[in-house]
N, CA, C and O atoms as a MOPAC input file, in Angstrom:
PM7 MOZYME 1SCF
protein

 N     26.02100 1   -15.05400 1   -56.76500 1
 C     26.61000 1   -13.93800 1   -56.07800 1
 C     25.54100 1   -13.04500 1   -55.44300 1
 O     25.71800 1   -12.55700 1   -54.32700 1
 N     24.44300 1   -12.83700 1   -56.15100 1
 C     23.39300 1   -11.99700 1   -55.58700 1
 C     22.74700 1   -12.66200 1   -54.38000 1
 O     22.33500 1   -11.98500 1   -53.43800 1
 N     22.65700 1   -13.99400 1   -54.40900 1
 C     22.09400 1   -14.71000 1   -53.25900 1
 C     22.96100 1   -14.49000 1   -52.02400 1
 O     22.44100 1   -14.30400 1   -50.92400 1
 N     24.26900 1   -14.51000 1   -52.20100 1
 C     25.19900 1   -14.28100 1   -51.09200 1
 C     25.03100 1   -12.87600 1   -50.51800 1
 O     25.06000 1   -12.69200 1   -49.30100 1
 N     24.85400 1   -11.88300 1   -51.39300 1
 C     24.67900 1   -10.50500 1   -50.93900 1
 C     23.36200 1   -10.32600 1   -50.19600 1
 O     23.30200 1    -9.58500 1   -49.21400 1
 N     22.31700 1   -10.98800 1   -50.64900 1
 C     21.01700 1   -10.87900 1   -49.98700 1
 C     21.04000 1   -11.50400 1   -48.59200 1
 O     20.50700 1   -10.93000 1   -47.64200 1
 N     21.65600 1   -12.68000 1   -48.47200 1
 C     21.71300 1   -13.31500 1   -47.15500 1
 C     22.63000 1   -12.54600 1   -46.21600 1
 O     22.36600 1   -12.49200 1   -45.01400 1
 N     23.68600 1   -11.95600 1   -46.72500 1
 C     24.57900 1   -11.14900 1   -45.88600 1
 C     23.86500 1    -9.88900 1   -45.43000 1
 O     24.00600 1    -9.48700 1   -44.27500 1
 N     23.11200 1    -9.26700 1   -46.30100 1
 C     22.37800 1    -8.05000 1   -45.95000 1
 C     21.27900 1    -8.36800 1   -44.93200 1
 O     21.04700 1    -7.58400 1   -44.01200 1
 N     20.60500 1    -9.50100 1   -45.08600 1
 C     19.55300 1    -9.89100 1   -44.15200 1
 C     20.13000 1   -10.20800 1   -42.78600 1
 O     19.54000 1    -9.86400 1   -41.76200 1
 N     21.26700 1   -10.85700 1   -42.76900 1
 C     21.91800 1   -11.18200 1   -41.50100 1
 C     22.38800 1    -9.91000 1   -40.80800 1
 O     22.32600 1    -9.82400 1   -39.58200 1
 N     22.84800 1    -8.93600 1   -41.55200 1
 C     23.30600 1    -7.68200 1   -40.95600 1
 C     22.13100 1    -6.87400 1   -40.41600 1
 O     22.29900 1    -6.12300 1   -39.45600 1
 N     20.96700 1    -7.00800 1   -40.99700 1
 C     19.79400 1    -6.24600 1   -40.55800 1
 C     19.19800 1    -6.82000 1   -39.27100 1
 O     18.56400 1    -6.08300 1   -38.51500 1
 N     19.38400 1    -8.10200 1   -39.00400 1
 C     18.83700 1    -8.70400 1   -37.79300 1
 C     19.70600 1    -8.34800 1   -36.59700 1
 O     20.93200 1    -8.33000 1   -36.70100 1
 N     19.07200 1    -8.06300 1   -35.45500 1
 C     19.87400 1    -7.74700 1   -34.27300 1
 C     20.58800 1    -8.99400 1   -33.76400 1
 O     20.15500 1   -10.12100 1   -34.00500 1
 N     21.68900 1    -8.76600 1   -33.05500 1
 C     22.45300 1    -9.89000 1   -32.51800 1
 C     21.64500 1   -10.55500 1   -31.40700 1
 O     20.58300 1   -10.05800 1   -31.03100 1
 N     22.13900 1   -11.67100 1   -30.88100 1
 C     21.42400 1   -12.42100 1   -29.83800 1
 C     21.16900 1   -11.60100 1   -28.58600 1
 O     20.07500 1   -11.66100 1   -28.02600 1
 N     22.15200 1   -10.84000 1   -28.13600 1
 C     22.00400 1   -10.01800 1   -26.92900 1
 C     21.01400 1    -8.88900 1   -27.16200 1
 O     20.17100 1    -8.60900 1   -26.31000 1
 N     21.11600 1    -8.24400 1   -28.31100 1
 C     20.20000 1    -7.14500 1   -28.61900 1
 C     18.77200 1    -7.65800 1   -28.74800 1
 O     17.83600 1    -6.99000 1   -28.30600 1
 N     18.59000 1    -8.82000 1   -29.34000 1
 C     17.25000 1    -9.40300 1   -29.46900 1
 C     16.68400 1    -9.73800 1   -28.09300 1
 O     15.49100 1    -9.55700 1   -27.85300 1
 N     17.52500 1   -10.22200 1   -27.19900 1
 C     17.08200 1   -10.53200 1   -25.84100 1
 C     16.56600 1    -9.27500 1   -25.13800 1
 O     15.50700 1    -9.30200 1   -24.51000 1
 N     17.31800 1    -8.17200 1   -25.24700 1
 C     16.89500 1    -6.92600 1   -24.60500 1
 C     15.63400 1    -6.35700 1   -25.25100 1
 O     14.80100 1    -5.76000 1   -24.56800 1
 N     15.49100 1    -6.54100 1   -26.56200 1
 C     14.27200 1    -6.08100 1   -27.22600 1
 C     13.05500 1    -6.87300 1   -26.75500 1
 O     11.95300 1    -6.32500 1   -26.71100 1
 N     13.22400 1    -8.13600 1   -26.40500 1
 C     12.11600 1    -8.94600 1   -25.91300 1
 C     11.81300 1    -8.64500 1   -24.44500 1
 O     10.65200 1    -8.68800 1   -24.03900 1
 N     12.82300 1    -8.34500 1   -23.65300 1
 C     12.65600 1    -8.08600 1   -22.22400 1
 C     12.16500 1    -6.66600 1   -21.95300 1
 O     11.50600 1    -6.43000 1   -20.94000 1
 N     12.47100 1    -5.72600 1   -22.82900 1
 C     12.12000 1    -4.32800 1   -22.60300 1
 C     10.63500 1    -4.10800 1   -22.29600 1
 O     10.33600 1    -3.38900 1   -21.34200 1
 N      9.68400 1    -4.68400 1   -23.05000 1
 C      8.26900 1    -4.47300 1   -22.71100 1
 C      7.90500 1    -4.98200 1   -21.30800 1
 O      7.09400 1    -4.36000 1   -20.62200 1
 N      8.48900 1    -6.09500 1   -20.87900 1
 C      8.21300 1    -6.60500 1   -19.53300 1
 C      8.74400 1    -5.65500 1   -18.47000 1
 O      8.07400 1    -5.41200 1   -17.46600 1
 N      9.93300 1    -5.11800 1   -18.67800 1
 C     10.48800 1    -4.15100 1   -17.73800 1
 C      9.64100 1    -2.88600 1   -17.69000 1
 O      9.42000 1    -2.32300 1   -16.61800 1
 N      9.17400 1    -2.44600 1   -18.83500 1
 C      8.32600 1    -1.25900 1   -18.90300 1
 C      7.01900 1    -1.48700 1   -18.13500 1
 O      6.56400 1    -0.60000 1   -17.41300 1
 N      6.42600 1    -2.65100 1   -18.28600 1
 C      5.19200 1    -2.97500 1   -17.55600 1
 C      5.44800 1    -2.99100 1   -16.05600 1
 O      4.63000 1    -2.48100 1   -15.29100 1
 N      6.57200 1    -3.57000 1   -15.61500 1
 C      6.89000 1    -3.59200 1   -14.19400 1
 C      7.05500 1    -2.18100 1   -13.64100 1
 O      6.57300 1    -1.88500 1   -12.54800 1
 N      7.73100 1    -1.31200 1   -14.38400 1
 C      7.92900 1     0.07000 1   -13.92600 1
 C      6.58500 1     0.78300 1   -13.80000 1
 O      6.35700 1     1.51100 1   -12.83400 1
 N      5.71200 1     0.58100 1   -14.75400 1
 C      4.38300 1     1.20600 1   -14.70300 1
 C      3.60700 1     0.68500 1   -13.50000 1
 O      2.99700 1     1.47400 1   -12.77800 1
 N      3.61500 1    -0.63100 1   -13.26600 1
 C      2.92700 1    -1.20200 1   -12.11100 1
 C      3.50300 1    -0.65200 1   -10.80900 1
 O      2.75900 1    -0.36700 1    -9.87100 1
 N      4.82300 1    -0.50300 1   -10.74800 1
 C      5.44800 1     0.00500 1    -9.53400 1
 C      4.93600 1     1.40100 1    -9.20400 1
 O      4.56300 1     1.67300 1    -8.06200 1
 N      4.91700 1     2.28400 1   -10.19300 1
 C      4.51800 1     3.66200 1    -9.92300 1
 C      3.01500 1     3.82800 1    -9.76200 1
 O      2.58200 1     4.74400 1    -9.06300 1
 N      2.20700 1     2.98100 1   -10.37900 1
 C      0.76000 1     3.12500 1   -10.27300 1
 C      0.13100 1     2.30700 1    -9.15400 1
 O     -0.91900 1     2.69400 1    -8.63900 1
 N      0.73600 1     1.19000 1    -8.76100 1
 C      0.11500 1     0.31900 1    -7.76400 1
 C      0.95200 1     0.11600 1    -6.50700 1
 O      0.47300 1     0.34500 1    -5.39600 1
 N      2.17700 1    -0.30500 1    -6.67400 1
 C      2.99000 1    -0.72100 1    -5.52800 1
 C      3.38600 1     0.47400 1    -4.66200 1
 O      3.20300 1     0.44400 1    -3.44500 1
 N      3.91800 1     1.50800 1    -5.27000 1
 C      4.40300 1     2.65800 1    -4.51200 1
 C      3.29000 1     3.36600 1    -3.73600 1
 O      3.49600 1     3.66700 1    -2.56000 1
 N      2.12400 1     3.65100 1    -4.32500 1
 C      1.05400 1     4.28700 1    -3.54300 1
 C      0.56100 1     3.39900 1    -2.38700 1
 O      0.22000 1     3.91100 1    -1.32100 1
 N      0.52300 1     2.07700 1    -2.59400 1
 C      0.08500 1     1.17600 1    -1.52700 1
 C      1.07600 1     1.19900 1    -0.36400 1
 O      0.67000 1     1.18900 1     0.79800 1
 N      2.36600 1     1.22900 1    -0.67200 1
 C      3.37300 1     1.30800 1     0.38900 1
 C      3.25000 1     2.62200 1     1.15700 1
 O      3.42900 1     2.64700 1     2.37500 1
 N      2.94900 1     3.69700 1     0.46300 1
 C      2.78100 1     4.99200 1     1.11200 1
 C      1.58600 1     4.97300 1     2.05100 1
 O      1.67900 1     5.46900 1     3.17400 1
 N      0.44900 1     4.40100 1     1.60700 1
 C     -0.73700 1     4.31300 1     2.47100 1
 C     -0.46100 1     3.45200 1     3.69100 1
 O     -0.89200 1     3.79100 1     4.79300 1
 N      0.24500 1     2.35000 1     3.51600 1
 C      0.56600 1     1.46800 1     4.64500 1
 C      1.45900 1     2.17900 1     5.64400 1
 O      1.27100 1     2.04000 1     6.85200 1
 N      2.41900 1     2.93200 1     5.16100 1
 C      3.32700 1     3.67800 1     6.04400 1
 C      2.55400 1     4.74800 1     6.82600 1
 O      2.78500 1     4.92600 1     8.02100 1
 N      1.63700 1     5.46000 1     6.15700 1
 C      0.82300 1     6.47100 1     6.83200 1
 C     -0.07400 1     5.83600 1     7.88400 1
 O     -0.25800 1     6.40200 1     8.96200 1
 N     -0.63600 1     4.66400 1     7.58300 1
 C     -1.49500 1     3.95900 1     8.53300 1
 C     -0.70400 1     3.55200 1     9.76600 1
 O     -1.18100 1     3.72100 1    10.88800 1
 N      0.49100 1     3.02200 1     9.57700 1
 C      1.32800 1     2.61700 1    10.70900 1
 C      1.68700 1     3.81300 1    11.58000 1
 O      1.70900 1     3.70100 1    12.80500 1
 N      1.96700 1     4.94900 1    10.96700 1
 C      2.28200 1     6.14800 1    11.72900 1
 C      1.07600 1     6.63400 1    12.52300 1
 O      1.22100 1     7.06300 1    13.66800 1
 N     -0.11300 1     6.57000 1    11.92500 1
 C     -1.32500 1     6.99500 1    12.61900 1
 C     -1.61100 1     6.08500 1    13.80900 1
 O     -1.99500 1     6.56600 1    14.87500 1
 N     -1.43100 1     4.78300 1    13.64200 1
 C     -1.67800 1     3.82800 1    14.73600 1
 C     -0.65000 1     4.04000 1    15.84500 1
 O     -0.99300 1     3.96900 1    17.02400 1
 N      0.58800 1     4.29500 1    15.48600 1
 C      1.62700 1     4.51300 1    16.49800 1
 C      1.37200 1     5.79600 1    17.28200 1
 O      1.80300 1     5.90500 1    18.43000 1
 N      0.68100 1     6.77200 1    16.68700 1
 C      0.44000 1     8.05800 1    17.33800 1
 C     -0.88200 1     8.10500 1    18.10800 1
 O     -1.24500 1     9.16600 1    18.61500 1
 N     -1.60400 1     7.00600 1    18.21300 1
 C     -2.88000 1     6.98300 1    18.93000 1
 C     -2.64400 1     7.34100 1    20.39200 1
 O     -1.69700 1     6.87000 1    21.02100 1
 N     -3.52800 1     8.18600 1    20.91700 1
 C     -3.40700 1     8.56800 1    22.32300 1
 C     -4.79600 1     8.59700 1    22.95400 1
 O     -5.81300 1     8.50900 1    22.26700 1
 N     -4.81000 1     8.72000 1    24.25200 1
 C     -6.05600 1     8.72100 1    25.01800 1
 C     -6.94900 1     9.86200 1    24.52500 1
 O     -6.49200 1    10.98900 1    24.33500 1
 N     -8.22100 1     9.55000 1    24.32500 1
 C     -9.18600 1    10.53700 1    23.87000 1
 C     -9.44100 1    10.51900 1    22.37600 1
 O    -10.39400 1    11.14800 1    21.91700 1
 N     -8.62000 1     9.81900 1    21.59700 1
 C     -8.82800 1     9.75700 1    20.14900 1
 C    -10.01900 1     8.86800 1    19.82000 1
 O    -10.27900 1     7.87900 1    20.50500 1
 N    -10.72900 1     9.22900 1    18.77300 1
 C    -11.79100 1     8.38900 1    18.22900 1
 C    -11.14300 1     7.42700 1    17.24200 1
 O    -10.34400 1     7.84700 1    16.40600 1
 N    -11.47700 1     6.14300 1    17.32900 1
 C    -10.89900 1     5.14100 1    16.44100 1
 C    -11.98700 1     4.24000 1    15.88100 1
 O    -13.08800 1     4.15200 1    16.42600 1
 N    -11.65900 1     3.57700 1    14.79000 1
 C    -12.51600 1     2.55000 1    14.20100 1
 C    -11.69700 1     1.27200 1    14.18000 1
 O    -10.56800 1     1.26400 1    13.69100 1
 N    -12.26000 1     0.19200 1    14.70700 1
 C    -11.53700 1    -1.07900 1    14.73700 1
 C    -11.66800 1    -1.78500 1    13.39800 1
 O    -12.41800 1    -1.35500 1    12.52200 1
 N    -10.93000 1    -2.86700 1    13.25500 1
 C    -10.99100 1    -3.66400 1    12.03100 1
 C    -12.36000 1    -4.25600 1    11.79100 1
 O    -12.71900 1    -4.54400 1    10.64900 1
 N    -13.12700 1    -4.44300 1    12.84000 1
 C    -14.48700 1    -4.97400 1    12.71300 1
 C    -15.52600 1    -3.90900 1    12.46300 1
 O    -16.70900 1    -4.21600 1    12.31200 1
 N    -15.09500 1    -2.64000 1    12.41500 1
 C    -16.02800 1    -1.55400 1    12.13000 1
 C    -16.62200 1    -0.92400 1    13.37400 1
 O    -17.52000 1    -0.09000 1    13.26200 1
 N    -16.15200 1    -1.29200 1    14.55300 1
 C    -16.67400 1    -0.72000 1    15.79700 1
 C    -15.96300 1     0.60300 1    16.05600 1
 O    -14.73500 1     0.69300 1    16.01900 1
 N    -16.76400 1     1.61600 1    16.31800 1
 C    -16.22900 1     2.94800 1    16.55500 1
 C    -16.25500 1     3.23100 1    18.04100 1
 O    -17.23600 1     2.91400 1    18.71400 1
 N    -15.19700 1     3.81900 1    18.56200 1
 C    -15.14400 1     4.12700 1    19.97800 1
 C    -14.08000 1     5.13900 1    20.30800 1
 O    -13.38500 1     5.65600 1    19.43300 1
 N    -13.96800 1     5.41100 1    21.60400 1
 C    -13.01900 1     6.40200 1    22.11100 1
 C    -11.94600 1     5.69100 1    22.92400 1
 O    -12.26200 1     4.84800 1    23.76300 1
 N    -10.68200 1     6.02100 1    22.68400 1
 C     -9.57000 1     5.39000 1    23.38800 1
 C     -9.52400 1     5.92800 1    24.81700 1
 O     -9.50100 1     7.13800 1    25.04200 1
 N     -9.51000 1     4.99200 1    25.78500 1
 C     -9.43600 1     5.39800 1    27.18400 1
 C     -8.10200 1     5.04600 1    27.81900 1
 O     -7.73200 1     5.61600 1    28.84500 1
 N     -7.38300 1     4.11800 1    27.22200 1
 C     -6.10600 1     3.69800 1    27.78600 1
 C     -5.25500 1     3.11200 1    26.65800 1
 O     -5.76400 1     2.44600 1    25.75700 1
 N     -3.95200 1     3.37700 1    26.73200 1
 C     -3.02500 1     2.88200 1    25.70300 1
 C     -1.87900 1     2.15100 1    26.38900 1
 O     -1.31500 1     2.63700 1    27.36900 1
 N     -1.54200 1     0.97600 1    25.85900 1
 C     -0.31200 1     0.29700 1    26.25200 1
 C      0.53700 1     0.15800 1    24.99500 1
 O      0.19100 1     0.68300 1    23.93700 1
 N      1.63600 1    -0.54400 1    25.12200 1
 C      2.55100 1    -0.65400 1    23.97500 1
 C      1.89900 1    -1.31500 1    22.76200 1
 O      2.10000 1    -0.86500 1    21.63400 1
 N      1.12600 1    -2.37100 1    22.98000 1
 C      0.54300 1    -3.09100 1    21.84000 1
 C     -0.97200 1    -3.21000 1    21.89900 1
 O     -1.56700 1    -3.85000 1    21.03300 1
 N     -1.60700 1    -2.61500 1    22.89000 1
 C     -3.07000 1    -2.68000 1    23.00200 1
 C     -3.64000 1    -1.30500 1    23.30100 1
 O     -2.95300 1    -0.41900 1    23.81000 1
 N     -4.92100 1    -1.15200 1    22.96900 1
 C     -5.66600 1     0.06000 1    23.30100 1
 C     -6.98200 1    -0.36500 1    23.93300 1
 O     -7.60800 1    -1.32800 1    23.49100 1
 N     -7.39600 1     0.34900 1    24.95600 1
 C     -8.70900 1     0.11300 1    25.55800 1
 C     -9.65300 1     1.12400 1    24.93500 1
 O     -9.41400 1     2.33100 1    24.99200 1
 N    -10.72500 1     0.62500 1    24.33900 1
 C    -11.65200 1     1.47500 1    23.59700 1
 C    -13.02000 1     1.40500 1    24.24600 1
 O    -13.54700 1     0.31800 1    24.48500 1
 N    -13.59200 1     2.55800 1    24.52900 1
 C    -14.95500 1     2.62400 1    25.08100 1
 C    -15.90900 1     2.72100 1    23.90000 1
 O    -15.92000 1     3.71600 1    23.17500 1
 N    -16.71700 1     1.66800 1    23.71500 1
 C    -17.61100 1     1.62900 1    22.55500 1
 C    -19.02600 1     2.07800 1    22.90300 1
 O    -19.81600 1     2.40000 1    22.01600 1
 N    -19.34000 1     2.09600 1    24.18000 1
 C    -20.60600 1     2.62700 1    24.69000 1
 C    -20.32500 1     3.08100 1    26.11400 1
 O    -19.27600 1     2.76300 1    26.67400 1
 N    -21.24800 1     3.81400 1    26.69500 1
 C    -21.01500 1     4.31100 1    28.04600 1
 C    -20.83300 1     3.13900 1    29.00700 1
 O    -21.74300 1     2.33400 1    29.20000 1
 N    -19.64400 1     3.05500 1    29.60500 1
 C    -19.34600 1     1.99200 1    30.55400 1
 C    -18.92700 1     0.67300 1    29.91900 1
 O    -18.63900 1    -0.28100 1    30.64200 1
 N    -18.88500 1     0.58700 1    28.59600 1
 C    -18.49900 1    -0.65000 1    27.91500 1
 C    -17.12800 1    -0.42700 1    27.27000 1
 O    -16.99300 1     0.34700 1    26.32200 1
 N    -16.11800 1    -1.11800 1    27.79900 1
 C    -14.75300 1    -0.96200 1    27.30000 1
 C    -14.22300 1    -2.30400 1    26.81600 1
 O    -14.44400 1    -3.34100 1    27.44100 1
 N    -13.52800 1    -2.26200 1    25.70200 1
 C    -12.91600 1    -3.47400 1    25.14600 1
 C    -11.44300 1    -3.20000 1    24.89100 1
 O    -11.04800 1    -2.08000 1    24.56700 1
 N    -10.63800 1    -4.24500 1    25.04400 1
 C     -9.21600 1    -4.15400 1    24.72200 1
 C     -9.02300 1    -4.60400 1    23.28300 1
 O     -9.52500 1    -5.64800 1    22.86800 1
 N     -8.30200 1    -3.81200 1    22.54500 1
 C     -8.08900 1    -4.07400 1    21.13000 1
 C     -6.58500 1    -4.02300 1    20.85400 1
 O     -5.88400 1    -3.14000 1    21.34900 1
 N     -6.10100 1    -4.97200 1    20.06300 1
 C     -4.71200 1    -4.92900 1    19.62000 1
 C     -4.56900 1    -3.72000 1    18.69600 1
 O     -5.38500 1    -3.52900 1    17.79500 1
 N     -3.54000 1    -2.90800 1    18.91300 1
 C     -3.39400 1    -1.66300 1    18.14600 1
 C     -3.30400 1    -1.91300 1    16.64500 1
 O     -3.72600 1    -1.06900 1    15.85400 1
 N     -2.77200 1    -3.03800 1    16.25100 1
 C     -2.67900 1    -3.35600 1    14.82400 1
 C     -4.02700 1    -3.56200 1    14.16200 1
 O     -4.13800 1    -3.50600 1    12.93800 1
 N     -5.05800 1    -3.79900 1    14.97200 1
 C     -6.39300 1    -4.01400 1    14.42400 1
 C     -7.21200 1    -2.72800 1    14.31400 1
 O     -8.36900 1    -2.76100 1    13.89400 1
 N     -6.62200 1    -1.61100 1    14.68600 1
 C     -7.29900 1    -0.33600 1    14.48900 1
 C     -7.17800 1     0.03300 1    13.01500 1
 O     -6.07500 1     0.11100 1    12.47400 1
 N     -8.30500 1     0.25600 1    12.38300 1
 C     -8.25100 1     0.52600 1    10.94800 1
 C     -8.21400 1     2.00800 1    10.63600 1
 O     -7.75100 1     2.40500 1     9.56600 1
 N     -8.69500 1     2.83500 1    11.55800 1
 C     -8.73500 1     4.25700 1    11.26800 1
 C     -8.66600 1     5.04100 1    12.56900 1
 O     -9.25300 1     4.63300 1    13.57200 1
 N     -7.96500 1     6.14600 1    12.56100 1
 C     -7.91200 1     7.05700 1    13.70100 1
 C     -8.58000 1     8.34400 1    13.25100 1
 O     -8.14800 1     8.98700 1    12.29500 1
 N     -9.65400 1     8.71100 1    13.96600 1
 C    -10.40200 1     9.91800 1    13.64200 1
 C     -9.93900 1    11.04700 1    14.55500 1
 O     -9.31600 1    10.79800 1    15.58800 1
 N    -10.23400 1    12.25400 1    14.18600 1
 C     -9.84500 1    13.38200 1    15.03200 1
 C    -10.67300 1    13.36100 1    16.32000 1
 O    -11.73100 1    12.73500 1    16.37300 1
 N    -10.18800 1    14.04300 1    17.34800 1
 C    -10.86700 1    14.05500 1    18.63800 1
 C    -12.27300 1    14.62100 1    18.54300 1
 O    -13.18300 1    14.12900 1    19.21100 1
 N    -12.46200 1    15.63600 1    17.73300 1
 C    -13.75900 1    16.30600 1    17.69700 1
 C    -14.66100 1    15.79400 1    16.57600 1
 O    -15.66500 1    16.43200 1    16.25900 1
 N    -14.32700 1    14.66900 1    15.97900 1
 C    -15.16400 1    14.10000 1    14.92200 1
 C    -16.44400 1    13.54600 1    15.53900 1
 O    -16.39900 1    12.79300 1    16.51200 1
 N    -17.57700 1    13.92200 1    14.97000 1
 C    -18.85600 1    13.46000 1    15.48800 1
 C    -19.65000 1    12.82000 1    14.35700 1
 O    -19.49600 1    13.20700 1    13.19800 1
 N    -20.49200 1    11.85100 1    14.67600 1
 C    -21.34400 1    11.27300 1    13.64400 1
 C    -22.29100 1    12.33300 1    13.07300 1
 O    -22.60500 1    13.31300 1    13.74900 1
 N    -22.73600 1    12.14200 1    11.85800 1
 C    -23.58100 1    13.12500 1    11.17900 1
 C    -24.93300 1    13.30900 1    11.86400 1
 O    -25.51600 1    14.38900 1    11.77300 1
 N    -25.45300 1    12.27700 1    12.55400 1
 C    -26.78000 1    12.37800 1    13.14900 1
 C    -26.76200 1    12.83300 1    14.59500 1
 O    -27.81700 1    12.81500 1    15.22800 1
 N    -25.65600 1    13.23400 1    15.14800 1
 C    -25.62000 1    13.75200 1    16.53000 1
 C    -25.83200 1    15.23800 1    16.56300 1
 O    -25.83200 1    15.83800 1    17.63800 1

């Protein structure tokens, strides 16, 4: 009789199949939520800000291309920008390849 009571008490103390499943999945869900708020969400925000900055590029802005070339925008089309990288030297750049838009009055430290 005592053996029956012990096994019944042990069975009652164990969570059911569904509850055990949620107890096993909970840590994975918690890790995903932490990753979302610490990694995914800030990266999406930076990407959105970058796209807005590229869309707002206008003539006269200082830009940095994906290759690290710094220049001044002289002409803008829907998907390209003409950038003057030296006096009289102009290159056409796809707007998506602009990595940074600097303010108009930004100057290098050694000028």
